PDB file of N, CA, C and O in Angstrom, chain B, residues numbered from 101:
ATOM      1  N   MET B 101     -24.522 -51.237 -50.725  1.00  0.00           N
ATOM      2  CA  MET B 101     -23.940 -50.644 -51.969  1.00  0.00           C
ATOM      3  C   MET B 101     -22.439 -50.882 -52.052  1.00  0.00           C
ATOM      4  O   MET B 101     -21.877 -51.031 -53.137  1.00  0.00           O
ATOM      5  N   GLU B 102     -21.807 -50.914 -50.894  1.00  0.00           N
ATOM      6  CA  GLU B 102     -20.376 -51.119 -50.857  1.00  0.00           C
ATOM      7  C   GLU B 102     -20.008 -52.503 -51.433  1.00  0.00           C
ATOM      8  O   GLU B 102     -18.997 -52.640 -52.122  1.00  0.00           O
ATOM      9  N   ALA B 103     -20.821 -53.505 -51.150  1.00  0.00           N
ATOM     10  CA  ALA B 103     -20.568 -54.894 -51.666  1.00  0.00           C
ATOM     11  C   ALA B 103     -20.670 -54.865 -53.183  1.00  0.00           C
ATOM     12  O   ALA B 103     -19.859 -55.514 -53.842  1.00  0.00           O
ATOM     13  N   LEU B 104     -21.606 -54.159 -53.764  1.00  0.00           N
ATOM     14  CA  LEU B 104     -21.714 -54.081 -55.234  1.00  0.00           C
ATOM     15  C   LEU B 104     -20.523 -53.402 -55.823  1.00  0.00           C
ATOM     16  O   LEU B 104     -20.020 -53.880 -56.840  1.00  0.00           O
ATOM     17  N   LYS B 105     -20.025 -52.317 -55.268  1.00  0.00           N
ATOM     18  CA  LYS B 105     -18.848 -51.660 -55.831  1.00  0.00           C
ATOM     19  C   LYS B 105     -17.667 -52.571 -55.766  1.00  0.00           C
ATOM     20  O   LYS B 105     -16.912 -52.673 -56.734  1.00  0.00           O
ATOM     21  N   ASP B 106     -17.478 -53.247 -54.641  1.00  0.00           N
ATOM     22  CA  ASP B 106     -16.351 -54.209 -54.466  1.00  0.00           C
ATOM     23  C   ASP B 106     -16.441 -55.362 -55.510  1.00  0.00           C
ATOM     24  O   ASP B 106     -15.444 -55.748 -56.120  1.00  0.00           O
ATOM     25  N   LEU B 107     -17.677 -55.892 -55.688  1.00  0.00           N
ATOM     26  CA  LEU B 107     -17.847 -56.987 -56.634  1.00  0.00           C
ATOM     27  C   LEU B 107     -17.575 -56.525 -58.061  1.00  0.00           C
ATOM     28  O   LEU B 107     -16.890 -57.215 -58.816  1.00  0.00           O
ATOM     29  N   LEU B 108     -18.108 -55.354 -58.436  1.00  0.00           N
ATOM     30  CA  LEU B 108     -17.871 -54.869 -59.782  1.00  0.00           C
ATOM     31  C   LEU B 108     -16.407 -54.608 -60.020  1.00  0.00           C
ATOM     32  O   LEU B 108     -15.873 -55.012 -61.053  1.00  0.00           O
ATOM     33  N   SER B 109     -15.745 -53.949 -59.102  1.00  0.00           N
ATOM     34  CA  SER B 109     -14.343 -53.594 -59.320  1.00  0.00           C
ATOM     35  C   SER B 109     -13.460 -54.886 -59.457  1.00  0.00           C
ATOM     36  O   SER B 109     -12.564 -54.955 -60.299  1.00  0.00           O
ATOM     37  N   THR B 110     -13.749 -55.879 -58.609  1.00  0.00           N
ATOM     38  CA  THR B 110     -13.004 -57.131 -58.651  1.00  0.00           C
ATOM     39  C   THR B 110     -13.263 -57.865 -59.933  1.00  0.00           C
ATOM     40  O   THR B 110     -12.333 -58.347 -60.579  1.00  0.00           O
ATOM     41  N   GLU B 111     -14.563 -57.959 -60.321  1.00  0.00           N
ATOM     42  CA  GLU B 111     -14.897 -58.721 -61.562  1.00  0.00           C
ATOM     43  C   GLU B 111     -14.344 -58.019 -62.843  1.00  0.00           C
ATOM     44  O   GLU B 111     -13.825 -58.693 -63.733  1.00  0.00           O
ATOM     45  N   VAL B 112     -14.454 -56.716 -62.927  1.00  0.00           N
ATOM     46  CA  VAL B 112     -13.931 -55.974 -64.093  1.00  0.00           C
ATOM     47  C   VAL B 112     -12.394 -56.158 -64.159  1.00  0.00           C
ATOM     48  O   VAL B 112     -11.886 -56.491 -65.230  1.00  0.00           O
ATOM     49  N   ARG B 113     -11.686 -55.967 -63.133  1.00  0.00           N
ATOM     50  CA  ARG B 113     -10.242 -56.110 -63.148  1.00  0.00           C
ATOM     51  C   ARG B 113      -9.849 -57.509 -63.470  1.00  0.00           C
ATOM     52  O   ARG B 113      -8.943 -57.691 -64.284  1.00  0.00           O
ATOM     53  N   ALA B 114     -10.476 -58.555 -62.880  1.00  0.00           N
ATOM     54  CA  ALA B 114     -10.126 -59.899 -63.089  1.00  0.00           C
ATOM     55  C   ALA B 114     -10.351 -60.272 -64.578  1.00  0.00           C
ATOM     56  O   ALA B 114      -9.501 -60.902 -65.207  1.00  0.00           O
ATOM     57  N   ARG B 115     -11.494 -59.871 -65.106  1.00  0.00           N
ATOM     58  CA  ARG B 115     -11.816 -60.210 -66.504  1.00  0.00           C
ATOM     59  C   ARG B 115     -10.871 -59.483 -67.480  1.00  0.00           C
ATOM     60  O   ARG B 115     -10.475 -60.040 -68.504  1.00  0.00           O
ATOM     61  N   ARG B 116     -10.529 -58.272 -67.154  1.00  0.00           N
ATOM     62  CA  ARG B 116      -9.644 -57.493 -68.078  1.00  0.00           C
ATOM     63  C   ARG B 116      -8.290 -58.211 -68.106  1.00  0.00           C
ATOM     64  O   ARG B 116      -7.712 -58.422 -69.172  1.00  0.00           O
ATOM     65  N   VAL B 117      -7.793 -58.584 -66.920  1.00  0.00           N
ATOM     66  CA  VAL B 117      -6.472 -59.250 -66.856  1.00  0.00           C
ATOM     67  C   VAL B 117      -6.569 -60.616 -67.564  1.00  0.00           C
ATOM     68  O   VAL B 117      -5.653 -61.005 -68.289  1.00  0.00           O
ATOM     69  N   GLN B 118      -7.689 -61.345 -67.352  1.00  0.00           N
ATOM     70  CA  GLN B 118      -7.841 -62.609 -67.976  1.00  0.00           C
ATOM     71  C   GLN B 118      -7.785 -62.548 -69.516  1.00  0.00           C
ATOM     72  O   GLN B 118      -7.269 -63.435 -70.196  1.00  0.00           O
ATOM     73  N   LEU B 119      -8.351 -61.444 -70.006  1.00  0.00           N
ATOM     74  CA  LEU B 119      -8.363 -61.242 -71.453  1.00  0.00           C
ATOM     75  C   LEU B 119      -7.018 -60.611 -71.976  1.00  0.00           C
ATOM     76  O   LEU B 119      -6.858 -60.397 -73.177  1.00  0.00           O
ATOM     77  N   GLY B 120      -6.107 -60.337 -71.085  1.00  0.00           N
ATOM     78  CA  GLY B 120      -4.855 -59.717 -71.476  1.00  0.00           C
ATOM     79  C   GLY B 120      -4.916 -58.335 -71.955  1.00  0.00           C
ATOM     80  O   GLY B 120      -4.119 -57.913 -72.793  1.00  0.00           O
ATOM     81  N   LEU B 121      -5.894 -57.583 -71.411  1.00  0.00           N
ATOM     82  CA  LEU B 121      -6.072 -56.194 -71.831  1.00  0.00           C
ATOM     83  C   LEU B 121      -5.511 -55.213 -70.808  1.00  0.00           C
ATOM     84  O   LEU B 121      -5.582 -55.453 -69.602  1.00  0.00           O
ATOM     85  N   THR B 122      -4.953 -54.104 -71.297  1.00  0.00           N
ATOM     86  CA  THR B 122      -4.548 -53.038 -70.388  1.00  0.00           C
ATOM     87  C   THR B 122      -5.800 -52.199 -70.131  1.00  0.00           C
ATOM     88  O   THR B 122      -6.829 -52.363 -70.786  1.00  0.00           O
ATOM     89  N   GLN B 123      -5.679 -51.308 -69.168  1.00  0.00           N
ATOM     90  CA  GLN B 123      -6.783 -50.425 -68.898  1.00  0.00           C
ATOM     91  C   GLN B 123      -7.064 -49.532 -70.159  1.00  0.00           C
ATOM     92  O   GLN B 123      -8.218 -49.220 -70.454  1.00  0.00           O
ATOM     93  N   ARG B 124      -6.012 -49.140 -70.873  1.00  0.00           N
ATOM     94  CA  ARG B 124      -6.102 -48.323 -72.069  1.00  0.00           C
ATOM     95  C   ARG B 124      -6.808 -49.162 -73.161  1.00  0.00           C
ATOM     96  O   ARG B 124      -7.694 -48.652 -73.846  1.00  0.00           O
ATOM     97  N   ASP B 125      -6.432 -50.407 -73.320  1.00  0.00           N
ATOM     98  CA  ASP B 125      -7.068 -51.268 -74.337  1.00  0.00           C
ATOM     99  C   ASP B 125      -8.579 -51.336 -74.079  1.00  0.00           C
ATOM    100  O   ASP B 125      -9.373 -51.137 -74.999  1.00  0.00           O
ATOM    101  N   LEU B 126      -8.974 -51.612 -72.846  1.00  0.00           N
ATOM    102  CA  LEU B 126     -10.385 -51.754 -72.540  1.00  0.00           C
ATOM    103  C   LEU B 126     -11.091 -50.418 -72.753  1.00  0.00           C
ATOM    104  O   LEU B 126     -12.200 -50.387 -73.286  1.00  0.00           O
ATOM    105  N   ALA B 127     -10.469 -49.324 -72.347  1.00  0.00           N
ATOM    106  CA  ALA B 127     -11.100 -48.056 -72.532  1.00  0.00           C
ATOM    107  C   ALA B 127     -11.339 -47.740 -73.997  1.00  0.00           C
ATOM    108  O   ALA B 127     -12.408 -47.242 -74.349  1.00  0.00           O
ATOM    109  N   ASP B 128     -10.346 -48.024 -74.880  1.00  0.00           N
ATOM    110  CA  ASP B 128     -10.502 -47.768 -76.287  1.00  0.00           C
ATOM    111  C   ASP B 128     -11.628 -48.677 -76.866  1.00  0.00           C
ATOM    112  O   ASP B 128     -12.437 -48.212 -77.669  1.00  0.00           O
ATOM    113  N   MET B 129     -11.675 -49.933 -76.468  1.00  0.00           N
ATOM    114  CA  MET B 129     -12.666 -50.845 -76.980  1.00  0.00           C
ATOM    115  C   MET B 129     -14.050 -50.512 -76.553  1.00  0.00           C
ATOM    116  O   MET B 129     -15.000 -50.678 -77.318  1.00  0.00           O
ATOM    117  N   ALA B 130     -14.188 -50.029 -75.306  1.00  0.00           N
ATOM    118  CA  ALA B 130     -15.490 -49.642 -74.740  1.00  0.00           C
ATOM    119  C   ALA B 130     -15.965 -48.251 -75.069  1.00  0.00           C
ATOM    120  O   ALA B 130     -17.123 -47.891 -74.858  1.00  0.00           O
ATOM    121  N   GLY B 131     -15.023 -47.469 -75.600  1.00  0.00           N
ATOM    122  CA  GLY B 131     -15.360 -46.037 -75.893  1.00  0.00           C
ATOM    123  C   GLY B 131     -15.499 -45.144 -74.662  1.00  0.00           C
ATOM    124  O   GLY B 131     -16.293 -44.204 -74.625  1.00  0.00           O
ATOM    125  N   VAL B 132     -14.695 -45.480 -73.665  1.00  0.00           N
ATOM    126  CA  VAL B 132     -14.672 -44.667 -72.429  1.00  0.00           C
ATOM    127  C   VAL B 132     -13.204 -44.219 -72.210  1.00  0.00           C
ATOM    128  O   VAL B 132     -12.292 -44.621 -72.932  1.00  0.00           O
ATOM    129  N   SER B 133     -13.034 -43.407 -71.226  1.00  0.00           N
ATOM    130  CA  SER B 133     -11.639 -42.940 -70.941  1.00  0.00           C
ATOM    131  C   SER B 133     -10.940 -43.987 -70.078  1.00  0.00           C
ATOM    132  O   SER B 133     -11.571 -44.772 -69.370  1.00  0.00           O
ATOM    133  N   GLU B 134      -9.616 -43.966 -70.168  1.00  0.00           N
ATOM    134  CA  GLU B 134      -8.807 -44.854 -69.297  1.00  0.00           C
ATOM    135  C   GLU B 134      -9.033 -44.493 -67.841  1.00  0.00           C
ATOM    136  O   GLU B 134      -9.013 -45.365 -66.972  1.00  0.00           O
ATOM    137  N   ARG B 135      -9.243 -43.239 -67.574  1.00  0.00           N
ATOM    138  CA  ARG B 135      -9.522 -42.792 -66.192  1.00  0.00           C
ATOM    139  C   ARG B 135     -10.812 -43.441 -65.669  1.00  0.00           C
ATOM    140  O   ARG B 135     -10.883 -43.862 -64.514  1.00  0.00           O
ATOM    141  N   PHE B 136     -11.878 -43.519 -66.581  1.00  0.00           N
ATOM    142  CA  PHE B 136     -13.074 -44.163 -66.154  1.00  0.00           C
ATOM    143  C   PHE B 136     -12.850 -45.665 -65.767  1.00  0.00           C
ATOM    144  O   PHE B 136     -13.363 -46.134 -64.752  1.00  0.00           O
ATOM    145  N   VAL B 137     -12.090 -46.378 -66.586  1.00  0.00           N
ATOM    146  CA  VAL B 137     -11.788 -47.776 -66.340  1.00  0.00           C
ATOM    147  C   VAL B 137     -11.087 -47.871 -64.996  1.00  0.00           C
ATOM    148  O   VAL B 137     -11.400 -48.755 -64.199  1.00  0.00           O
ATOM    149  N   ARG B 138     -10.164 -46.992 -64.736  1.00  0.00           N
ATOM    150  CA  ARG B 138      -9.398 -46.962 -63.464  1.00  0.00           C
ATOM    151  C   ARG B 138     -10.352 -46.708 -62.292  1.00  0.00           C
ATOM    152  O   ARG B 138     -10.198 -47.317 -61.233  1.00  0.00           O
ATOM    153  N   PHE B 139     -11.362 -45.791 -62.474  1.00  0.00           N
ATOM    154  CA  PHE B 139     -12.302 -45.551 -61.418  1.00  0.00           C
ATOM    155  C   PHE B 139     -13.175 -46.754 -61.136  1.00  0.00           C
ATOM    156  O   PHE B 139     -13.471 -47.044 -59.976  1.00  0.00           O
ATOM    157  N   VAL B 140     -13.599 -47.470 -62.185  1.00  0.00           N
ATOM    158  CA  VAL B 140     -14.423 -48.668 -62.009  1.00  0.00           C
ATOM    159  C   VAL B 140     -13.614 -49.700 -61.218  1.00  0.00           C
ATOM    160  O   VAL B 140     -14.114 -50.294 -60.263  1.00  0.00           O
ATOM    161  N   GLU B 141     -12.355 -49.905 -61.629  1.00  0.00           N
ATOM    162  CA  GLU B 141     -11.500 -50.896 -60.962  1.00  0.00           C
ATOM    163  C   GLU B 141     -11.187 -50.528 -59.487  1.00  0.00           C
ATOM    164  O   GLU B 141     -10.912 -51.407 -58.670  1.00  0.00           O
ATOM    165  N   GLN B 142     -11.232 -49.230 -59.168  1.00  0.00           N
ATOM    166  CA  GLN B 142     -10.983 -48.749 -57.852  1.00  0.00           C
ATOM    167  C   GLN B 142     -12.281 -48.679 -57.026  1.00  0.00           C
ATOM    168  O   GLN B 142     -12.239 -48.383 -55.832  1.00  0.00           O
ATOM    169  N   GLY B 143     -13.381 -48.940 -57.634  1.00  0.00           N
ATOM    170  CA  GLY B 143     -14.675 -48.904 -56.880  1.00  0.00           C
ATOM    171  C   GLY B 143     -15.101 -47.525 -56.541  1.00  0.00           C
ATOM    172  O   GLY B 143     -15.742 -47.348 -55.506  1.00  0.00           O
ATOM    173  N   LYS B 144     -14.806 -46.542 -57.313  1.00  0.00           N
ATOM    174  CA  LYS B 144     -15.164 -45.132 -57.037  1.00  0.00           C
ATOM    175  C   LYS B 144     -16.721 -45.048 -57.012  1.00  0.00           C
ATOM    176  O   LYS B 144     -17.387 -45.682 -57.831  1.00  0.00           O
ATOM    177  N   PRO B 145     -17.252 -44.312 -56.127  1.00  0.00           N
ATOM    178  CA  PRO B 145     -18.690 -44.286 -55.885  1.00  0.00           C
ATOM    179  C   PRO B 145     -19.522 -43.627 -56.968  1.00  0.00           C
ATOM    180  O   PRO B 145     -20.687 -43.996 -57.114  1.00  0.00           O
ATOM    181  N   SER B 146     -19.012 -42.687 -57.730  1.00  0.00           N
ATOM    182  CA  SER B 146     -19.856 -42.026 -58.721  1.00  0.00           C
ATOM    183  C   SER B 146     -19.332 -42.294 -60.113  1.00  0.00           C
ATOM    184  O   SER B 146     -18.395 -41.638 -60.566  1.00  0.00           O
ATOM    185  N   ILE B 147     -19.920 -43.239 -60.784  1.00  0.00           N
ATOM    186  CA  ILE B 147     -19.596 -43.578 -62.171  1.00  0.00           C
ATOM    187  C   ILE B 147     -20.845 -43.549 -62.992  1.00  0.00           C
ATOM    188  O   ILE B 147     -21.922 -43.814 -62.457  1.00  0.00           O
ATOM    189  N   GLN B 148     -20.764 -43.243 -64.265  1.00  0.00           N
ATOM    190  CA  GLN B 148     -21.911 -43.163 -65.117  1.00  0.00           C
ATOM    191  C   GLN B 148     -22.375 -44.558 -65.533  1.00  0.00           C
ATOM    192  O   GLN B 148     -21.555 -45.374 -65.953  1.00  0.00           O
ATOM    193  N   LEU B 149     -23.660 -44.844 -65.425  1.00  0.00           N
ATOM    194  CA  LEU B 149     -24.163 -46.164 -65.715  1.00  0.00           C
ATOM    195  C   LEU B 149     -23.964 -46.536 -67.187  1.00  0.00           C
ATOM    196  O   LEU B 149     -23.606 -47.673 -67.494  1.00  0.00           O
ATOM    197  N   ASP B 150     -24.194 -45.578 -68.103  1.00  0.00           N
ATOM    198  CA  ASP B 150     -24.020 -45.938 -69.531  1.00  0.00           C
ATOM    199  C   ASP B 150     -22.600 -46.278 -69.855  1.00  0.00           C
ATOM    200  O   ASP B 150     -22.377 -47.164 -70.679  1.00  0.00           O
ATOM    201  N   SER B 151     -21.620 -45.635 -69.263  1.00  0.00           N
ATOM    202  CA  SER B 151     -20.221 -45.947 -69.439  1.00  0.00           C
ATOM    203  C   SER B 151     -19.896 -47.259 -68.790  1.00  0.00           C
ATOM    204  O   SER B 151     -19.147 -48.055 -69.357  1.00  0.00           O
ATOM    205  N   LEU B 152     -20.437 -47.514 -67.615  1.00  0.00           N
ATOM    206  CA  LEU B 152     -20.217 -48.799 -66.944  1.00  0.00           C
ATOM    207  C   LEU B 152     -20.724 -49.937 -67.752  1.00  0.00           C
ATOM    208  O   LEU B 152     -20.029 -50.943 -67.895  1.00  0.00           O
ATOM    209  N   THR B 153     -21.953 -49.822 -68.310  1.00  0.00           N
ATOM    210  CA  THR B 153     -22.523 -50.952 -69.099  1.00  0.00           C
ATOM    211  C   THR B 153     -21.703 -51.119 -70.386  1.00  0.00           C
ATOM    212  O   THR B 153     -21.614 -52.247 -70.870  1.00  0.00           O
ATOM    213  N   ALA B 154     -21.117 -50.107 -70.957  1.00  0.00           N
ATOM    214  CA  ALA B 154     -20.203 -50.264 -72.122  1.00  0.00           C
ATOM    215  C   ALA B 154     -18.961 -51.087 -71.772  1.00  0.00           C
ATOM    216  O   ALA B 154     -18.525 -51.922 -72.564  1.00  0.00           O
ATOM    217  N   VAL B 155     -18.396 -50.852 -70.592  1.00  0.00           N
ATOM    218  CA  VAL B 155     -17.273 -51.585 -70.130  1.00  0.00           C
ATOM    219  C   VAL B 155     -17.629 -53.024 -69.896  1.00  0.00           C
ATOM    220  O   VAL B 155     -16.937 -53.936 -70.347  1.00  0.00           O
ATOM    221  N   LEU B 156     -18.752 -53.226 -69.162  1.00  0.00           N
ATOM    222  CA  LEU B 156     -19.193 -54.622 -68.869  1.00  0.00           C
ATOM    223  C   LEU B 156     -19.494 -55.397 -70.104  1.00  0.00           C
ATOM    224  O   LEU B 156     -19.155 -56.576 -70.203  1.00  0.00           O
ATOM    225  N   ASP B 157     -20.158 -54.723 -71.101  1.00  0.00           N
ATOM    226  CA  ASP B 157     -20.479 -55.390 -72.354  1.00  0.00           C
ATOM    227  C   ASP B 157     -19.216 -55.734 -73.098  1.00  0.00           C
ATOM    228  O   ASP B 157     -19.143 -56.821 -73.671  1.00  0.00           O
ATOM    229  N   THR B 158     -18.222 -54.883 -73.126  1.00  0.00           N
ATOM    230  CA  THR B 158     -16.968 -55.170 -73.787  1.00  0.00           C
ATOM    231  C   THR B 158     -16.275 -56.344 -73.193  1.00  0.00           C
ATOM    232  O   THR B 158     -15.620 -57.099 -73.912  1.00  0.00           O
ATOM    233  N   LEU B 159     -16.391 -56.528 -71.921  1.00  0.00           N
ATOM    234  CA  LEU B 159     -15.683 -57.648 -71.240  1.00  0.00           C
ATOM    235  C   LEU B 159     -16.578 -58.891 -71.188  1.00  0.00           C
ATOM    236  O   LEU B 159     -16.143 -59.943 -70.718  1.00  0.00           O
ATOM    237  N   GLY B 160     -17.831 -58.780 -71.670  1.00  0.00           N
ATOM    238  CA  GLY B 160     -18.692 -59.968 -71.659  1.00  0.00           C
ATOM    239  C   GLY B 160     -19.217 -60.269 -70.267  1.00  0.00           C
ATOM    240  O   GLY B 160     -19.517 -61.423 -69.959  1.00  0.00           O
ATOM    241  N   ILE B 161     -19.337 -59.244 -69.412  1.00  0.00           N
ATOM    242  CA  ILE B 161     -19.897 -59.383 -68.105  1.00  0.00           C
ATOM    243  C   ILE B 161     -21.337 -58.885 -68.069  1.00  0.00           C
ATOM    244  O   ILE B 161     -21.647 -57.759 -68.458  1.00  0.00           O
ATOM    245  N   GLU B 162     -22.180 -59.749 -67.600  1.00  0.00           N
ATOM    246  CA  GLU B 162     -23.657 -59.413 -67.552  1.00  0.00           C
ATOM    247  C   GLU B 162     -24.006 -58.922 -66.158  1.00  0.00           C
ATOM    248  O   GLU B 162     -23.724 -59.589 -65.162  1.00  0.00           O
ATOM    249  N   LEU B 163     -24.614 -57.766 -66.100  1.00  0.00           N
ATOM    250  CA  LEU B 163     -25.088 -57.226 -64.809  1.00  0.00           C
ATOM    251  C   LEU B 163     -26.583 -57.548 -64.684  1.00  0.00           C
ATOM    252  O   LEU B 163     -27.395 -57.143 -65.515  1.00  0.00           O
ATOM    253  N   ARG B 164     -26.906 -58.260 -63.663  1.00  0.00           N
ATOM    254  CA  ARG B 164     -28.303 -58.670 -63.449  1.00  0.00           C
ATOM    255  C   ARG B 164     -28.887 -57.988 -62.188  1.00  0.00           C
ATOM    256  O   ARG B 164     -28.219 -57.821 -61.168  1.00  0.00           O
ATOM    257  N   LEU B 165     -30.113 -57.624 -62.316  1.00  0.00           N
ATOM    258  CA  LEU B 165     -30.768 -57.033 -61.170  1.00  0.00           C
ATOM    259  C   LEU B 165     -31.852 -57.999 -60.732  1.00  0.00           C
ATOM    260  O   LEU B 165     -32.633 -58.481 -61.553  1.00  0.00           O
ATOM    261  N   THR B 166     -31.901 -58.287 -59.418  1.00  0.00           N
ATOM    262  CA  THR B 166     -32.942 -59.198 -58.923  1.00  0.00           C
ATOM    263  C   THR B 166     -33.627 -58.446 -57.733  1.00  0.00           C
ATOM    264  O   THR B 166     -33.062 -57.551 -57.104  1.00  0.00           O
ATOM    265  N   THR B 167     -34.833 -58.870 -57.493  1.00  0.00           N
ATOM    266  CA  THR B 167     -35.576 -58.242 -56.414  1.00  0.00           C
ATOM    267  C   THR B 167     -35.274 -59.002 -55.133  1.00  0.00           C
ATOM    268  O   THR B 167     -35.231 -60.231 -55.096  1.00  0.00           O
ATOM    269  N   ARG B 168     -35.063 -58.204 -54.074  1.00  0.00           N
ATOM    270  CA  ARG B 168     -34.850 -58.814 -52.781  1.00  0.00           C
ATOM    271  C   ARG B 168     -35.626 -57.952 -51.782  1.00  0.00           C
ATOM    272  O   ARG B 168     -35.958 -56.815 -52.117  1.00  0.00           O
ATOM    273  N   THR B 169     -35.915 -58.405 -50.648  1.00  0.00           N
ATOM    274  CA  THR B 169     -36.641 -57.612 -49.674  1.00  0.00           C
ATOM    275  C   THR B 169     -35.695 -56.582 -49.100  1.00  0.00           C
ATOM    276  O   THR B 169     -34.675 -56.889 -48.483  1.00  0.00           O
ATOM    277  N   SER B 170     -36.092 -55.335 -49.337  1.00  0.00           N
ATOM    278  CA  SER B 170     -35.264 -54.189 -48.847  1.00  0.00           C
ATOM    279  C   SER B 170     -35.697 -53.754 -47.434  1.00  0.00           C
ATOM    280  O   SER B 170     -36.731 -54.185 -46.924  1.00  0.00           O
ATOM    281  N   GLN B 171     -34.928 -52.944 -46.861  1.00  0.00           N
ATOM    282  CA  GLN B 171     -35.294 -52.367 -45.558  1.00  0.00           C
ATOM    283  C   GLN B 171     -36.611 -51.635 -45.638  1.00  0.00           C
ATOM    284  O   GLN B 171     -37.446 -51.734 -44.739  1.00  0.00           O
ATOM    285  N   ALA B 172     -36.800 -50.870 -46.763  1.00  0.00           N
ATOM    286  CA  ALA B 172     -38.026 -50.147 -46.946  1.00  0.00           C
ATOM    287  C   ALA B 172     -39.231 -51.035 -47.080  1.00  0.00           C
ATOM    288  O   ALA B 172     -40.290 -50.756 -46.518  1.00  0.00           O
ATOM    289  N   ALA B 173     -39.068 -52.121 -47.836  1.00  0.00           N
ATOM    290  CA  ALA B 173     -40.175 -53.043 -48.018  1.00  0.00           C
ATOM    291  C   ALA B 173     -40.549 -53.721 -46.737  1.00  0.00           C
ATOM    292  O   ALA B 173     -41.735 -53.927 -46.477  1.00  0.00           O
ATOM    293  N   ARG B 174     -39.554 -54.086 -45.901  1.00  0.00           N
ATOM    294  CA  ARG B 174     -39.845 -54.700 -44.645  1.00  0.00           C
ATOM    295  C   ARG B 174     -40.631 -53.718 -43.736  1.00  0.00           C
ATOM    296  O   ARG B 174     -41.556 -54.125 -43.032  1.00  0.00           O
ATOM    297  N   ALA B 175     -40.259 -52.455 -43.764  1.00  0.00           N
ATOM    298  CA  ALA B 175     -40.915 -51.475 -42.928  1.00  0.00           C
ATOM    299  C   ALA B 175     -42.357 -51.288 -43.370  1.00  0.00           C
ATOM    300  O   ALA B 175     -43.241 -51.107 -42.533  1.00  0.00           O
ATOM    301  N   ILE B 176     -42.615 -51.330 -44.713  1.00  0.00           N
ATOM    302  CA  ILE B 176     -43.979 -51.160 -45.187  1.00  0.00           C
ATOM    303  C   ILE B 176     -44.776 -52.388 -44.815  1.00  0.00           C
ATOM    304  O   ILE B 176     -45.914 -52.252 -44.365  1.00  0.00           O
ATOM    305  N   ASN B 177     -44.221 -53.607 -44.984  1.00  0.00           N
ATOM    306  CA  ASN B 177     -44.918 -54.827 -44.603  1.00  0.00           C
ATOM    307  C   ASN B 177     -45.217 -54.930 -43.158  1.00  0.00           C
ATOM    308  O   ASN B 177     -46.290 -55.399 -42.777  1.00  0.00           O
ATOM    309  N   ASP B 178     -44.244 -54.480 -42.284  1.00  0.00           N
ATOM    310  CA  ASP B 178     -44.461 -54.456 -40.867  1.00  0.00           C
ATOM    311  C   ASP B 178     -45.600 -53.502 -40.512  1.00  0.00           C
ATOM    312  O   ASP B 178     -46.443 -53.826 -39.675  1.00  0.00           O
ATOM    313  N   ALA B 179     -45.628 -52.355 -41.130  1.00  0.00           N
ATOM    314  CA  ALA B 179     -46.679 -51.352 -40.826  1.00  0.00           C
ATOM    315  C   ALA B 179     -48.074 -51.822 -41.257  1.00  0.00           C
ATOM    316  O   ALA B 179     -49.091 -51.467 -40.661  1.00  0.00           O
ATOM    317  N   ALA B 180     -48.075 -52.641 -42.326  1.00  0.00           N
ATOM    318  CA  ALA B 180     -49.386 -53.090 -42.878  1.00  0.00           C
ATOM    319  C   ALA B 180     -49.886 -54.340 -42.139  1.00  0.00           C
ATOM    320  O   ALA B 180     -51.080 -54.635 -42.181  1.00  0.00           O
ATOM    321  N   ALA B 181     -49.000 -55.073 -41.470  1.00  0.00           N
ATOM    322  CA  ALA B 181     -49.408 -56.286 -40.763  1.00  0.00           C
ATOM    323  C   ALA B 181     -50.243 -55.926 -39.561  1.00  0.00           C
ATOM    324  O   ALA B 181     -49.933 -54.997 -38.816  1.00  0.00           O
ATOM    325  N   PRO B 182     -51.340 -56.701 -39.381  1.00  0.00           N
ATOM    326  CA  PRO B 182     -52.210 -56.461 -38.190  1.00  0.00           C
ATOM    327  C   PRO B 182     -51.428 -56.777 -36.900  1.00  0.00           C
ATOM    328  O   PRO B 182     -50.690 -57.760 -36.826  1.00  0.00           O
ATOM    329  N   ASN B 183     -51.615 -55.916 -35.893  1.00  0.00           N
ATOM    330  CA  ASN B 183     -50.962 -56.102 -34.625  1.00  0.00           C
ATOM    331  C   ASN B 183     -51.826 -57.016 -33.766  1.00  0.00           C
ATOM    332  O   ASN B 183     -52.857 -56.583 -33.252  1.00  0.00           O
ATOM    333  N   THR B 184     -51.427 -58.257 -33.606  1.00  0.00           N
ATOM    334  CA  THR B 184     -52.186 -59.194 -32.849  1.00  0.00           C
ATOM    335  C   THR B 184     -51.633 -59.383 -31.406  1.00  0.00           C
ATOM    336  O   THR B 184     -52.149 -60.184 -30.627  1.00  0.00           O
ATOM    337  N   GLY B 185     -50.564 -58.614 -31.087  1.00  0.00           N
ATOM    338  CA  GLY B 185     -49.994 -58.743 -29.775  1.00  0.00           C
ATOM    339  C   GLY B 185     -48.955 -59.835 -29.724  1.00  0.00           C
ATOM    340  O   GLY B 185     -48.274 -60.002 -28.712  1.00  0.00           O
ATOM    341  N   GLU B 186     -48.828 -60.567 -30.783  1.00  0.00           N
ATOM    342  CA  GLU B 186     -47.818 -61.638 -30.826  1.00  0.00           C
ATOM    343  C   GLU B 186     -46.612 -61.143 -31.534  1.00  0.00           C
ATOM    344  O   GLU B 186     -46.671 -60.270 -32.400  1.00  0.00           O
ATOM    345  N   ALA B 187     -45.486 -61.736 -31.135  1.00  0.00           N
ATOM    346  CA  ALA B 187     -44.195 -61.335 -31.752  1.00  0.00           C
ATOM    347  C   ALA B 187     -44.167 -61.834 -33.219  1.00  0.00           C
ATOM    348  O   ALA B 187     -44.587 -62.948 -33.532  1.00  0.00           O
ATOM    349  N   GLN B 188     -43.674 -60.990 -34.057  1.00  0.00           N
ATOM    350  CA  GLN B 188     -43.577 -61.364 -35.498  1.00  0.00           C
ATOM    351  C   GLN B 188     -42.168 -61.617 -35.845  1.00  0.00           C
ATOM    352  O   GLN B 188     -41.271 -60.988 -35.284  1.00  0.00           O
ATOM    353  N   SER B 189     -41.929 -62.515 -36.749  1.00  0.00           N
ATOM    354  CA  SER B 189     -40.563 -62.849 -37.177  1.00  0.00           C
ATOM    355  C   SER B 189     -40.182 -62.054 -38.400  1.00  0.00           C
ATOM    356  O   SER B 189     -39.069 -62.198 -38.908  1.00  0.00           O
TER     357      SER B 189
END
């Protein structure tokens, strides 16, 4: 989760600067508070998703979700796999 916060904060800040916007400009355009924009750029852990998507949409940043094997999925798969006595990778 830390990597996502770091990536979001870096991308939002870089795009805002690239567009020549202040934090206040971005906040006004996205309909959020300047404090919220500051929190996003600082990678604060608790931000509202609807406000975040408004900021990303305003900057033209697309947030994509993809499926990857999670720790929970690996545990479920390992538990379901038959134990043949051989080492599994």
